[in-house]
N, C-alpha and C positions, 0 to 999 in steps of 0.2 A: 566667331568669338571676337569681342571688342578688344582693342589694343589695351585698354585699362585692365580688363580681365586677364589677359595674357601676362601683363606686367605683374599683377598680383600673384598669379600662380607661379611665375618664375621666381619671385621673391620668396614665396613660401617654400618652394623646393630648395632654393639656395640655403635658406636658414635651417631647414631640416637636414640637408647634407652636412652643413658645418657642425651641427650638434651631434650628428651620428659619428662624424670623424673624431670629434673630441672624446665622446663616450667610448668608442671602440679602441681608440689609441690608449686611453688610460686603463681600460680593462686589460689590454695586452700588457701594459706596463706592470700591472699587479702580478700577472703570471711570471713575467721576467724578473721581477723583484723577488718573488717567492723562490725562484730557481737561482737566485744570486747572480743573475746577469746584470742587473742594475743594483747599485749599492748606494749607501749614504742615506740621507733623508729624502723622503718623497711625499709631497702633499697633493692629494687628488682633488679634482674639480668636479667629480661626478655629482650631478644634481644641479649644478650651477651653469650648465652649458648655455642656457638662454641668454645669460648676461653677456658672455664673450661674443656669441654669434650676433646678438642684436646690436650691441654697441659698435662692434667692428664693421657692421654692415653700413653704418652711417659715416664711416671715415673714408677719405680718399687715400691714394697711394702716397701723397705728399705729407699726410698727417703723421704725427708721432704718437707712440703708445708707450706708457710706463706702467710696469706691472709689479706684482708681488712675487713671493716664492711659490704661490699656487698658480703658475702661469702657463702651463702646457696648453690650456684651452685658448688663452689670449694669443699665444704665439701661432697656433694653428690657424685661428680665425684671421689673424693678421696677414698670413701668407708665408710664414716661415716654413720651408719644406719639412714634411714629416721625417724625411731621411736625415736631415741635419739635426732635428730635435732628438730623434732616437739615438743617433750616434753620440750626441751630447749626453744623453742618459747613460750610455754605455761608458762614457769617459774616453771616447775615441777622438783622435786628432781631427777627424773629418766633421766633428760636431760644430754647431754654430758658435760655440765659445771655445773651440779647439780642445774640447774635452776637459777644460779646466774649471768649468762652472757646475756641470752636472744639472740635476733636476731643478735646483733653486736659482740658477743664474743663467738662464737662456737669454741670449743677446744677439741681435742682428741689426746693426746700424744701417745697412743698405736698405732694409725694409722699414726703417723707422721704429724698430722695436728695441727700446732701451731698458731691457731687464724686465724680469727676474731680479728683484732686490730682496735680500733676505731679512733686512731689518724692518720691523713693523713701522709703517709710516715713512720708511726711508726713501720711497719713490716720490713723495710729495714735493720736497725741495727740488728734485731733479726736473719734475714736470714744470714747476713754476720757472725754473731757470731756462728750460727749453722755450717756454712761451715768451719769456722776456727777450731771449735772443731773436725770436721771430718778430717781435715788435721792433727791435732795433734794426733788423734787416729788411723790414717791410714785407715779410712773407705772410700771406693770408692762409695760415695753417692752424689747425686745431691740435692741441696735445691732450689726449685722453689719458687720464691717470686712474688706474684701478687700485683700490685698497679696501681693506675690510673694516667692519664696524669697530674692531679693537683699535685701529689707527686713529679713530675720532677722539679717543681718550688721550692721545699723545700731544705733546706741546707743539710739534711741528705742523700738525693739522691746522691748529688755530693760527699759527704764524703764517702758514702758506695761503690759507683761504683768505685771511685778512689782507695780505700783500697782493694777492691776485685781484681782489675786489678793489683795493685802492688804485691799482695801476690798470684795471680793466684788461687783464691779460686773457688771452684766448685758451683757457683751460676748461676741459670737461672733466669735472671731478665725478668719477663713477664709483660710488661706495657700494661694495658688495656686502650687504648686511645679511650674513648667513646665521645670525642669531647668537653665535658663539665666537668669542675671541679666544682661540685655542680651546680651553675647557671651561671658560667663564661665560655664563649666560648674560645676555645684554642687560637685563635689569639689575644685575649684581655689580656692574661696572659703570653704568651710566645713570645719573640721576634723571636726565631727560632722555627718554628712549626714542623720541621722534627726531631722528638724525637730520632729516631734511629741514626741520624747524631750527635746529641748531646752526646749520649752514646758512639759513636765511637771515639769522641774526647778524651776519656780516654783510648784509645787503647784497647777497648772491641769489640769483634766481634758482630756486630749489624746489623739488617736489618728489614724493615717493612714487615708486613704480613697482608693479607686480613682477618680480624677477623670475617667476616661474612661467611667465607667459612671454615667449620670445617675440610675438607680434607687438605686445605692449612695450617691450624693451626697445625694439627697432624703431617704433614710432616715436617714443620719447627721445631716444638718442638722435634721431634725424632732426627733430624740432630743435633740440638743444644745439646741435652742431650748426644748423642753419643760422640760428640766432647769434651764436658766437662768431661765425664768419661775417655776420653783418655788423659786428662791432659792439655787441651788447655786453661784452665782458664774460667772466667765468659763469658756468652753470654747474649745478650739483644735482645728481640723480641718486636718490637712495633706492637701490635695487634690492628689494626684499626677497631674499632667496634662501636656500638651505642646502648644505652639503650632506649627501647621503652616507658618506664614509667618515671615518674618524679624522681628527685633525691631521695626523700623519700616519705613516705605516707603523710607527712605533707606539702609537697612542692606544692605551687599553680602553678608552672611551667609557669611563665610569661616571661621567658627569651628566649624561642625559639618558632618559628612559627609552628603551627600544621601541616602545609603543609610539612614542613621539616621532621617531624616525620613520616608522612604517606609515604613520598618518601623512607625513610629508611626501613619502614616495607615491602616494595616490595622486599627487599633483606633478608627477614627473613631466618636465617640460617637453620631452621628446614625444611621449605618449599623447600629451595634450594637443600638440600640433598635428600629429598623425590623425587623431580623432577628428579634429577640426577640418582637416583637408579631406578626409574620407566623407564626412557629412556634406561638404560642399562639392563633392565629386571632383576633387582636384588631383586625386591620386588613387591608384589601385594597388592591390596586393602585389601584382607582378612588377609594378613600378618600384615599390619598396624593396622587393627582392633584388632588383637591378642596382638600386642605391647601395644596399648592404654589400652586394658583391663587389662593387667598385671600391667601397671603403675598405673592405677586407683586403683587396688586392693592393691598395695603397699602403696599408699597414704591414702586410707581408713583405712588400718591397723595402719598407723602412727598416724592418727588423733584419732582413737579409743584408742590407747595406751596412747596418751597424755591426753585424756579426763579422763581416769581411773587412771592415775598415781597420787600418793599423792603429796601434797605440802611438802616442807621441814618443819619438826617440829619446832615450835618456839624456843624450847630448843637448837636447833642446829644453830641458827642464828649467833652466835659469833664464830662458828667453821671456821677455816682458817682466821679469823680476828685477834684473839688473840692466842698466843701460849698456848697449854694446859699444858705445863711444862715450866714456866717462868725461865729465866736464874738465876743462883745463886745470891742471894742478892736482887732480885726484887720480887715484888708481883703482882698478877693479879689485874687489875682494878676492883673495887667493882661494883656489879650489883646494879641497882636502888633499894634503900630501904635497902641495906646491908652495913655494915661497912667494910672498907678495912681490909684484913687479913695481 
């Protein structure tokens, strides 16, 4: 077998592995949420795995990632340990955000993962700021910013893309166009539904990508990242994808036809890659069984870790809320039942 063929098969297997990890992790989260082990809001990524796996494959360990509240997949693909993510879902102190963020605020600065941002479009200014810092410090780094089609209707999208283009900042704008901003279909909120065209109006290199095909995503992201590193300025990928589940676990999902969802499920990115690999004789059923077994073991370990991890002590609840050393001339707020010092 030629080196090129080995590299291709290795890439395909890695992408499949990442998508399976994301899918199975979230399927377990549904079970845990239903049994009230996980509480609060939870937004699932099921159906969109090709985007996270494909884009993150193009990034180096030095690059930065900014995400949305639908970020479990991004965090896993970025390399945040499943144990730390699951503990965060449980609200445990061992979580990557010390249990203070939960499902919507996963954060791991050591791995360049800057949220989990709950405000629609809220990650865009952060990404531009990170890229600007890289320019000042002379770092050849790419900041990948994930956001949904709904964010394109927000003012900060236009401000950020315009500024990134003016200053030729190294940002990869990864728009996950899953056709619905919460419960609003794209044509009902955007006069121009070609989102890549709208980004191109700011003189940004932009093109649409089949977000249900992980190989197309990986190829587009690799080309964009290479161009950005070469100094070509920001790039925009409109990743046309679809979420198979409702907007959140609380969503009754009355805004779209079930037949539409079933039609999109026929394009499941995981099934599509498996079919492609089997046709090319790159994987066998026994190989798939091993992959599934490894993924299941990783998730079982993550759940066991989260179950056993301690909650944050009550005494620590004000940590990171109030400064432990108040500025000169100021005093700490008194605790309940105590006089102010």
